[in-house]
N, C-alpha and C positions, 0 to 999 in steps of 0.2 A: 504492499501499502503508502502510496505518494505520499508526500507532503499536503498541508489542507492549501486546496487555492489560493489563500490570499499568499501564503508563504510562499511557493511556488511563483506567483506574479514578480513578487520582489524581488526574488533569485533569480527570476530570467534576465530582470531589466537592467540588476545587475550586471550578470554577467555580460551581456548586450556592449557593456560598457566598459567591462574592464577587456572584450575580447579586439572592440575599437582602441582601446592606450595600448596595448600587446603589439599590438601591427603598427601603430603609431612610431613607439619605443623599436619597433623591429627595422621600420624606414628610415627611420633616426640614425640609427647605429650603420646600416649599409650604407649609407650615405657619409658617416664621418669617413669608416674604414677607406672607401673609396677617395675622400679628399687625403687620408692618410696617405694612400698609392702616391698620390701626387704631387708629395712633399718628403722628401728625402729627410728632412730635418724630423718630423712629422713622425714619420714612421721610428729614428730611433728612439724620438723620446715614449713612442707607446712602448717601444720592447721593454724601453726601461724601464719605465714606472712598473709598481709591483701589483699584480692582481685583487681586485676588489674583493672583498672580506665576503660579498652576496651583489652581485651585480642583477639581482632581478627589479625590475619598476616599483617603486614607491607607492603607492595610494592611498589618503588618510580622505578620511571619512569627517565632516565637522560635525560634532554633536552636543544637542545642547540638552539633552536628556528626555526630548521630548517623544512621544509615540510616533511621527514622522521619520525622525533622526534616527531612533535605534531599532527601527525596522530595516535603516539601510544602515546601519552596524553591524546587525545580525547576519544580514546578506552578504556584506561583503565582507565579513569573517569566514562564512559558508564558502563562498566561491572562490576564495582568493587561496583555498589550501588544495582547491583542484587545479589554478591555475599558476601561470610562473610569476606570480604576484606577491609583494607583501604587502601586509596592509596595517595600519595603524590608526589615529584618531585623534582628533583635539577638540576640546572644549572649552568657548571662550565665556568665562567670567566679567559679564558688563557692570558688576557691582551695581546694580540697580535698586535691589530689591536686601532686606536685612535676610543674612544667612545665606547668600549666594554665590560664600566660598565654600562653605559645607555641603551644599548640593553638586555643586563642581565637583569639589572631590567626589562625592558619591558617585557620578558619574565615570567618572576616573576608574573609582573602583568594578564598575558595572564593563564596562569597556574592556579594560584589562582579563575580566574573565572570562571575556569571547576571546580572548586570547589576541588581542589584539596586540602591536608591537610598532612602532611606538606610541602608548599614549601619555598624554598632557594637557595640561588644563594652564590658561593662558589669559590672565588678571589683564583687563583693559581699560582707558576713565574714559568716558561718554563724554564728548562736548554739546554745544547748541546749535550748531549749524546745521540750517535747514529743519529744524522740526526733531525733539526724542526719537524720533523713530529712523528718520536719517543718519542722524549722529550714531545713533547705536548701529546702523549697518554700516556705515565706513568704518566705524572703529571694529567693528566683528570683520570685516572684510581686511582691513589690514593687519589684523591678527593671524588669520590666516595665510597672507600671504606672506609672512616673516615667517610661519612655522612650516609654511612647504620650502622656501628657501630653506631653511636651517636645518631640514630633516632629507635636504634632497627629493622631493615628492615630483614624482612628475603632474599627477593629477589629485583635485580634494571634492570629492563625492559630497552635493547638498541634496537636501531629502524633500525640494522646494516639489509639492504635487498639482495635479490640475487643479485641484480644489484653489490652491494659492497662483495658480496663469490665471484661472479666472477673477480673481480678484484683483490683480495688478491691471490687469485688461480692464476694470470696471473704477481702478483708481485712475488710471491715464483717461478712460471717460469721462469722469467728473470734472478733472483738469483743466479739460479743452486743449489736452496735449495731442501731437503728431501720430504719425503710424509709427513711427518707431516704437512709443509709448506702449501705444496699441498692440504690437506684437509679444507685451509682457518681455520672459523671462529664455533665454537661449539654453536650448540643449546644454552646449556648450558655449563659454565664456572664459572674460578675462584675455589677458595683450594675448597670452601664450595658448590659450586652447584649455588653462588649469583648471577651470570649476566647469563640473560633469551633474548636470540633474537628470539621475536616471526616473524617476519617480514621474514628470510631468503628464504623463501619460495613465497614471494610475490617481487614482481619489483617493484622498485622505480616509475615508474609513477602511480598506485594503492595508492599508500601514498600521492601523491600529489593532484591525483585526486578525494581523501575521505576530504583531507581539502580544496579544491575546490568548492565543493556542499555544505562542511559544513559551508562556508564561513570563517574557520581559517585564519589569517595572519600569513603567514611564511618569515623568514629571509634567504637569501640567501647567505651563504657564500664565497665572493669572492675571499676569496682562494681557494676554489672548483674549479674555473675557473682560478686562474693564472697557467701559463705553469712552473712557477719555482717549483712547486713542483710533483713529481713524479707521483703519483694517479691520480693527474688533467689531466696529459698529456696520461693518457691511459684513462682516460674516457670518453675525449674529442677526441680523436683521436686514441688514440691504438683500443681500442673496435670498434669503427666504423666503421674505416677500417677491421677487422676483417670479422663482419659481413656484408661489402661489398665486400670482398673477398668471404667467404664461404657462406654466405646465413644468414636468419635469426634463432635464435637457436643457436646462440654462447654461449649467454649469462646460458641457461638452461642446455646446454652441460659440461658448467667450471663448474656450480654447483653441478650437476650429479659426475662429476669428483672429487670434495670436499667430497661428501658422501662416494665412494669409494674409495678415500683415506684414507681416514677417519678409515675406517673400519680395512683396511691395518696397518696404522698406530697403531692405541689400540690395534692392536694383538704382536705388534712388541714391544711395550712399556712396555707391561703386560710381555712377553719373560725378555724385560730384567731388569726388575724391581724383578721379580725372582731369574737370575740366580748372581745379582748383590755381594750376599755377598758371593757366593761361588768361585770368584775370587778376592777377597781380603785376607790377608794374617793374621794373628793373634793382628797384630796392626792395622788393617783398613786400610791398603795401599793395591793398586791395585797390581797383577800381573802379568807382561809384558807378562809372558809367557802362563797364562790361556786367557788375555784376546783375544791373538793370537789365540785360536783356536774357538774363537766364531765369529758366521757367521760375514760378515761387517755391514750389518744392525743393527743386536743387539749388537755388539760389541759398533759401534758410538753412539748409545742410553743411553751405558751405559758410555761414556766419556761426553756426553753431560750434563746428568744428573750430573756425580762429577761435573765437570765445576761450574754449576750453584749453587749445594750444597756450592761448595767453595769462592760462592760470586760474580760470571759472572752473569750478569744480562740478565734472559732469551731471552726477545727482542731484542738483541743485537750481539748472539752468533750465527752468519752464519755457512753455511755449509762448509767454509774456514777454520773456524776457527777450526772445528772438525778436518776437514782432515789434518790438520799440525799438529793434538794432534796423530792420528790416525798413524802417518805416525813414530811418537814417537814409535809406538807397531809393524809396519808392515816393516818401511825400515830403521832402526838403523843404523847407521853413524857415533855415536856418536855428532851428533850436539845438541846445548844448547836449554835454555830453551822457549818455545813460551808463547807469549803475547800475555794475552788475555782482551776480557771488563771489567773493574769494578776494573782494577788491579791483575789480577787473573793472577799464571804461572804457566804455567805445565810445570813437568822436568823429563825424567827419570835418576832412581836414581840405582845403583846394582840391576837393574833386577827391580824395581818397577816403579809405573809410580806417580808422586808425584804431585798433584794439588792442589794449597792452594794462595791465599792473598800475593803479595808480598811485 
């Protein structure tokens, strides 16, 4: 008799991601070997270097102790033992609740019992930029990036589910954001493809059921039920109201919307990247006349990319910010500089758009 259907589903999702990671690592290793053959010095250095103690790729799971991430950790621990992968875990202590350090230590103990190695707890200080949810997210990803670098991990698995994806799409819609925001969370993200989300096609109930049938203790974060947080209100009030009014299937439909929007956004982002150099002058400044000639969807992407490069945090740049910059191009009336997150300013000067930190 095989495992419970919920357990089988989470393991299959993780197995697929691990196969992708192994394939990518193998292709990368082959490329490195080929480059070494072309460089005699590299070959010499490679021969002189001692062989690694364990050259299997390391995959970490980010685990809060909740049902989604505990289910993910259990599936990673199970599948890694059957594949050429080492499996470890990181839990981030945001320090936002009394006793958070004790809970983090308890999560570490449970992860260690799953025979994950390395396992560590990382304490962070949450700032205030962008609101409490955004600030906590920024601190968490910074800690996960540092942990991945410290341990040499090739990937970090995140437990976001289809329900999380639906909530993200609705939040983007409520903010009046563009196609990229409506595309939700990508299965693979991060500058080097570090972050992987195996559960985006699985619902939250499947993960919770997998923990239940495996007798895995989980911790329910009270912040997830606190109406002070926008996502919490959406989860417990907004989505249920939509399902009551429109019937079941809202979450699945929103997840499909995310994928369709992502395809469109990827195409437009590629277009913007291709034309960006063509709308700059010899000194690298953006030329307003050339920007004006671009389709609005492409132009706004060029403007957003420029703002991020100048130092504006990507997670704090909303559609309204880009619209204000865009008016310097399309509705020029001699207005002053536009203040953006990260102390970045956008200003029109002599037919050029200057975006820089003030």
